[in-house]
C-alpha positions in Angstrom: -39.7 -13.5 47.4 -41.5 -16.5 45.9 -39.8 -19.9 46.2 -39.4 -20.3 42.4 -37.5 -17.0 42.1 -35.1 -18.1 44.9 -34.6 -21.4 43.2 -33.9 -19.7 39.8 -31.4 -17.4 41.4 -29.9 -20.2 43.4 -29.6 -22.4 40.2 -28.0 -19.5 38.3 -25.6 -19.0 41.2 -24.7 -22.7 41.3 -24.1 -22.6 37.5 -21.7 -19.7 37.8 -20.0 -21.4 40.7 -19.6 -24.6 38.6 -18.1 -22.7 35.7 -15.7 -20.8 37.9 -14.7 -24.1 39.7 -14.2 -25.9 36.4 -12.1 -23.0 35.0 -10.0 -23.0 38.2 -9.3 -26.7 38.0 -8.6 -26.6 34.2 -6.8 -23.3 34.0 -3.7 -24.8 32.5 -5.8 -26.5 29.9 -7.7 -23.3 29.0 -4.4 -21.4 28.8 -2.9 -24.1 26.6 -5.8 -24.0 24.2 -5.6 -20.2 24.1 -1.8 -20.3 23.4 -2.3 -22.9 20.7 -4.9 -20.7 19.1 -2.6 -17.7 19.2 0.3 -19.7 17.7 -1.9 -21.1 15.0 -3.2 -17.6 14.1 0.4 -16.2 14.1 1.4 -19.0 11.8 -1.4 -18.3 9.3 -0.6 -14.6 9.3 3.1 -15.3 8.8 2.3 -17.6 5.9 0.1 -14.9 4.3 2.8 -12.3 4.7 5.5 -14.6 3.2 3.1 -15.4 0.3 2.5 -11.8 -0.4 6.2 -11.0 -0.2 7.0 -13.8 -2.7 4.3 -12.6 -5.1 5.6 -9.0 -4.9 9.2 -10.2 -5.5 8.0 -12.2 -8.5 6.1 -9.2 -10.0 9.0 -6.8 -9.4 11.4 -9.2 -11.0 9.5 -8.9 -14.2 9.9 -5.1 -14.1 13.7 -5.1 -14.3 13.7 -4.0 -18.0 12.0 -0.9 -19.3 10.5 -2.8 -22.2 8.0 -4.5 -19.9 6.6 -1.0 -18.9 6.2 -0.1 -22.6 3.9 -3.0 -23.2 1.7 -2.6 -20.2 -1.8 -1.1 -20.1 -2.1 2.2 -18.2 -3.8 0.3 -15.3 -1.0 -2.3 -15.2 1.5 0.5 -15.2 -0.1 2.0 -12.1 0.0 -1.3 -10.3 3.7 -1.8 -11.4 4.6 1.6 -9.8 2.7 0.6 -6.7 4.8 -2.6 -6.6 8.0 -0.6 -6.9 6.9 1.5 -4.0 6.2 -1.5 -1.9 9.5 -3.1 -2.8 11.3 0.1 -1.6 9.6 0.1 1.8 6.5 2.2 1.3 3.3 1.4 3.2 -0.3 2.2 2.8 0.2 1.9 -1.0 -3.1 2.3 -2.9 -3.8 2.4 -6.6 -6.5 5.0 -7.0 -6.2 5.8 -10.7 -9.2 6.0 -13.0 -11.9 8.4 -14.0 -12.2 11.2 -11.5 -8.9 10.3 -9.7 -8.0 14.0 -9.5 -4.5 13.5 -10.8 -3.6 10.6 -8.5 -2.9 7.1 -9.7 -0.9 5.8 -6.7 -0.9 7.1 -3.1 1.7 5.8 -0.6 3.6 6.5 2.6 7.4 6.5 2.3 9.6 4.7 4.9 10.2 8.2 6.4 6.5 8.9 6.8 6.0 11.3 3.9 2.7 10.9 2.0 3.3 10.8 -1.8 1.2 11.0 -4.8 2.2 9.4 -8.1 0.7 10.4 -11.4 1.4 7.6 -13.9 1.8 8.5 -17.6 2.4 5.3 -19.7 3.0 7.0 -23.0 4.7 6.0 -26.2 8.3 7.2 -26.3 7.5 10.2 -28.6 4.4 11.3 -26.7 5.8 13.7 -24.1 4.2 14.7 -20.8 3.1 18.3 -21.1 2.4 21.2 -18.9 -1.3 20.6 -18.5 -0.6 17.1 -17.0 1.8 18.4 -14.4 -0.4 21.4 -13.5 -3.3 19.1 -12.6 -1.0 17.3 -10.2 0.2 20.5 -8.7 -3.4 21.6 -8.2 -4.4 18.5 -6.2 -1.6 16.7 -4.5 -1.5 18.9 -1.3 -5.0 20.2 -0.8 -7.1 17.4 -2.2 -4.9 14.3 -1.5 -3.0 15.6 1.6 0.4 14.6 0.2 3.8 16.0 1.0 5.3 15.1 -2.3 4.2 14.6 -5.9 5.8 12.5 -8.6 5.0 12.2 -12.3 6.3 9.0 -13.7 6.4 8.3 -17.4 7.6 5.8 -19.9 8.4 8.7 -22.1 9.9 12.2 -21.3 8.7 15.7 -20.4 8.3 18.8 -22.5 10.7 21.6 -21.5 7.8 23.6 -20.2 6.5 20.7 -18.1 10.0 20.0 -16.7 10.5 23.7 -15.9 7.1 23.9 -14.2 7.9 20.8 -12.1 11.2 22.2 -11.0 9.6 25.5 -10.1 6.9 23.9 -7.9 8.8 20.9 -6.5 7.1 18.1 -8.4 9.5 15.3 -9.0 9.8 14.0 -12.6 10.7 10.4 -13.4 11.3 9.9 -17.1 12.0 6.7 -19.0 15.7 6.6 -18.0 15.0 7.4 -14.3 12.2 4.8 -14.3 14.5 2.2 -15.7 17.1 2.8 -13.0 14.4 2.8 -10.3 13.0 -0.5 -11.6 16.4 -2.1 -11.9 17.1 -1.2 -8.3 20.3 0.7 -9.3 18.7 4.2 -8.8 17.3 5.6 -5.6 13.6 5.7 -5.2 12.3 9.0 -6.7 10.9 10.4 -3.4 14.4 10.5 -1.8 
């Protein structure tokens, strides 16, 4: 082996030995720096969680009266329902509503692990949710969205035919009165 190769290998070996020796002599310092970094990261994460929790509490507090739902845009209504789900312990809450949503406005996982789909119908009080609306939900919530339960939530009410269809196929209906109770926190979450 040429002398320069031995010297390069020897220099690399000496460098490794120096690093290992330094780490051995300063192990407590290295561990202290790592621990400080972990504590700082945990503090930042905790602060973010607390901030998100305070923001959610503030948004949900505004939903205590049904009148607030009646003045929302359909998109704001979807986000309000997502906030109610979060308040009541749901995880993996996603607002997916919009064109091509395949009858899903909110998807979430309940505290018991069931996957739910919410179809939001922010209608005027005299504009009732009809059979076509609920039939779309029935056609997609299991096979397309992989959900265990479907809910149709409205600021209005359901036609008799729509309510009967939902009862027959197991879709939960949440009309204005049930929505008000859920929002106030006096009613049980609609997936229970």
